[in-house]
matplotlib code that plots the C-alpha trace (Angstrom):
import matplotlib.pyplot as plt

x = [27.9, 29.9, 28.5, 31.0, 29.5, 26.0, 27.2, 28.7, 25.5, 23.5, 25.9, 25.8, 22.0, 21.7, 24.1, 22.3, 19.0, 20.3, 22.0, 18.7, 16.9, 19.3, 19.2, 15.4, 15.2, 16.2, 12.7, 11.1, 9.4, 7.9, 6.3, 3.2, 0.7, 0.8, -1.2, -0.5, -1.5, -1.3, -1.4, -1.4, -3.3, -5.0, -5.9, -7.5, -5.3, -6.8, -5.8, -4.0, -7.0, -9.3, -9.3, -8.0, -7.9, -5.8, -7.3, -6.0, -6.6, -6.2, -6.1, -5.9, -5.1, -4.5, -2.3, -1.6, 1.2, 0.5, 3.4, 6.6, 5.9, 2.2, -0.5, -3.9, -4.8, -7.9, -8.9, -10.7, -10.0, -11.4, -11.3, -12.9, -13.3, -14.1, -15.9, -19.7, -19.9, -19.2, -16.7, -15.8, -15.6, -14.1, -12.8, -9.9, -9.2, -5.8, -3.5, 0.1, 3.6, 6.7, 10.3, 13.1, 14.8, 18.2, 20.7, 23.0, 26.8, 28.5, 31.7, 30.1, 28.8, 30.9, 30.9, 32.3, 31.9, 31.4, 27.6, 27.2, 29.4, 27.3, 24.0, 25.1, 26.5, 23.1, 21.3, 23.5, 22.1, 18.4, 16.8, 14.6, 12.0, 9.5, 5.9, 3.5, -0.2, -3.5, -7.2, -10.5, -11.7, -15.4, -16.7, -19.5, -19.6, -21.7, -23.7, -26.1, -26.9, -25.1, -26.9, -27.1, -27.7, -25.1, -25.0, -28.4, -26.8, -23.7, -23.1, -21.6, -18.1, -18.3, -17.4, -16.4, -16.5, -19.4, -20.6, -22.7, -23.0, -22.6, -21.6, -18.4, -15.8, -12.2, -9.6, -6.2, -2.5, 0.4, 3.9, 5.4, 8.9, 9.5, 12.3, 12.5, 13.3, 12.8, 9.0, 8.2, 8.2, 8.5, 7.0, 6.1, 3.1, 1.8, -1.6, -3.1, -6.9, -9.3, -12.9, -15.0, -18.2, -19.1, -18.8, -17.4, -18.3, -17.2, -20.1, -19.8, -21.9, -19.2, -16.4, -15.8, -15.0, -18.7, -19.8, -16.3, -15.7, -12.2, -11.5, -8.0, -6.9, -3.3, -2.7, 0.6, 1.0, 3.4, 3.1, 4.1, 3.5, 3.6, 4.6, 3.9]
y = [23.2, 22.8, 21.3, 18.4, 17.5, 17.5, 15.2, 12.8, 12.7, 11.9, 9.1, 7.6, 7.8, 6.1, 3.3, 2.8, 2.6, 0.1, -2.0, -2.1, -3.2, -6.0, -7.3, -7.4, -9.1, -12.2, -12.3, -12.3, -15.7, -14.6, -11.4, -13.0, -10.1, -6.9, -3.7, -1.5, 1.9, 2.5, 5.8, 5.6, 6.0, 3.8, 4.2, 2.1, 0.5, 1.7, 1.9, 5.1, 6.6, 6.2, 8.7, 7.8, 9.1, 8.7, 8.8, 8.7, 5.6, 4.9, 1.4, 0.0, -3.7, -6.5, -9.5, -12.8, -15.0, -18.6, -20.7, -20.6, -17.3, -17.9, -15.7, -14.0, -10.3, -8.3, -4.7, -1.6, 0.6, 4.0, 6.1, 9.5, 11.8, 8.9, 10.2, 9.7, 8.8, 10.2, 7.6, 3.9, 1.5, -2.0, -4.9, -6.9, -10.6, -12.0, -14.9, -13.8, -15.4, -13.6, -14.5, -14.7, -11.5, -10.6, -7.7, -6.2, -6.9, -3.4, -5.1, -6.2, -2.7, -0.3, 3.2, 6.5, 8.8, 8.9, 9.4, 6.1, 4.3, 5.4, 4.5, 1.0, 0.5, 1.6, -0.7, -3.6, -3.2, -3.0, -6.4, -6.5, -9.0, -9.4, -10.5, -11.9, -11.8, -12.5, -12.5, -10.6, -7.1, -6.6, -3.1, -0.6, 2.7, 5.3, 7.2, 9.1, 12.6, 11.7, 11.4, 7.9, 9.0, 11.7, 11.3, 13.1, 16.2, 16.3, 18.7, 17.4, 18.1, 16.7, 13.3, 11.6, 8.3, 7.3, 4.4, 1.9, -0.7, 0.1, -3.3, -4.6, -7.3, -7.4, -10.2, -8.9, -10.0, -8.0, -7.7, -5.8, -4.7, -4.4, -2.6, -3.8, -1.3, -2.9, -3.8, -1.6, -2.1, 0.7, -0.8, -0.2, -2.1, -2.7, -4.3, -5.4, -5.6, -7.3, -6.2, -9.2, -7.0, -3.7, -1.2, 2.0, 3.3, 6.2, 8.5, 10.5, 11.9, 11.5, 9.2, 5.5, 5.6, 5.9, 3.1, 1.9, 0.1, -0.5, -4.0, -3.6, -1.3, -0.4, 0.5, 1.8, 2.6, 3.0, 3.1, 2.0, -1.4, -2.4, -6.0, -7.7]
z = [19.8, 16.7, 13.5, 13.8, 17.2, 15.7, 12.9, 15.5, 17.5, 14.3, 13.3, 16.8, 16.8, 13.4, 14.4, 17.7, 16.0, 13.5, 16.2, 18.2, 15.1, 14.5, 18.1, 18.2, 14.8, 16.7, 18.1, 14.6, 15.1, 18.4, 17.1, 15.4, 15.7, 13.7, 13.4, 10.4, 9.1, 5.3, 3.4, -0.4, -3.6, -6.2, -9.9, -12.7, -15.4, -18.6, -22.3, -23.3, -25.1, -22.0, -19.1, -15.7, -12.1, -8.9, -5.5, -1.9, 0.2, 3.9, 5.4, 9.0, 9.1, 11.6, 10.8, 12.6, 11.4, 12.3, 11.4, 9.3, 7.6, 6.8, 8.2, 7.8, 7.5, 7.6, 8.4, 7.0, 4.0, 3.3, 0.1, -0.4, -3.3, -5.7, -8.8, -8.6, -4.9, -1.4, -0.3, -0.5, 2.5, 2.2, 4.3, 2.9, 3.8, 2.7, 3.1, 3.5, 3.2, 4.6, 3.8, 6.4, 7.2, 5.7, 5.8, 3.2, 3.4, 3.2, 2.2, -1.1, -1.9, -4.0, -2.5, -3.9, -0.9, 2.9, 2.5, 0.5, 2.9, 5.9, 4.1, 3.3, 6.8, 8.2, 5.8, 6.9, 10.5, 9.4, 8.7, 5.6, 4.5, 1.7, 1.8, -0.8, -0.3, -2.0, -1.2, -1.6, -0.8, 0.0, -0.2, -0.6, -2.5, -0.7, -3.4, -1.1, -2.4, -5.7, -9.0, -10.3, -13.9, -14.5, -18.3, -18.6, -17.2, -19.3, -22.2, -25.4, -24.1, -20.6, -19.2, -16.0, -14.1, -11.9, -9.7, -11.7, -8.8, -5.1, -3.7, -5.2, -4.6, -5.8, -6.1, -5.2, -5.1, -3.9, -2.4, 0.5, 1.5, 5.3, 7.1, 10.7, 13.5, 16.9, 17.2, 14.2, 10.4, 7.8, 4.7, 1.0, -0.4, -3.9, -4.7, -8.0, -7.8, -10.3, -10.5, -11.8, -11.9, -13.5, -10.7, -12.1, -15.5, -17.7, -18.6, -21.7, -24.6, -27.1, -28.2, -28.0, -24.3, -23.5, -21.2, -20.5, -17.1, -15.8, -14.4, -13.0, -10.2, -9.1, -5.4, -3.9, -0.2, 2.6, 6.3, 9.8, 11.4, 15.1, 15.8, 19.1]

ax = plt.figure().add_subplot(projection="3d")
ax.plot(x, y, z, "-o")
ax.set_aspect("equal")
plt.show()
């Protein structure tokens, strides 16, 4: 089969996928339940002269939208390889608001080549919506088999973060961008978390960073969502 035939099949598949997404978007108000799988990472927000870290995070969540874009969400989050502990488990509880879906108008986009024209045409067939959410995250840091007093084992040039308190709660707020394809959403999610208690501390034998505890956490993730 010639390369032009492959190109034609790919274009036809993309247009069919986008058309299917547009048709099924009409059932948006009827699809109130969602199951989503997140893969991402989080890190503390610290001043420039303090050390930081970035860790992988996995979340499984269930959402139910009650009326007019408003809904509730809960689930389970797992983070491993956190400094000073084996892993962190937490349960989020959020209130969500989702906007109405919209599509791009390809006639309003300036394109310079065929690739850009195809991209905007495809985007015009894929409904997009935004979500704003906020709530709490209740968690536990598993420190079994991990020293709770690491500073006593440090040399004069060593330092790292450790768990100061196992049980923690965070207040969070975030936003999400959803791309609708039939009963699925591809999404990108950002969460800002506030730690009201001292949970993670920087252990060091030197410098003014000794004893520092971050209070703000960034979290970026993406994933797939099933709507039914």
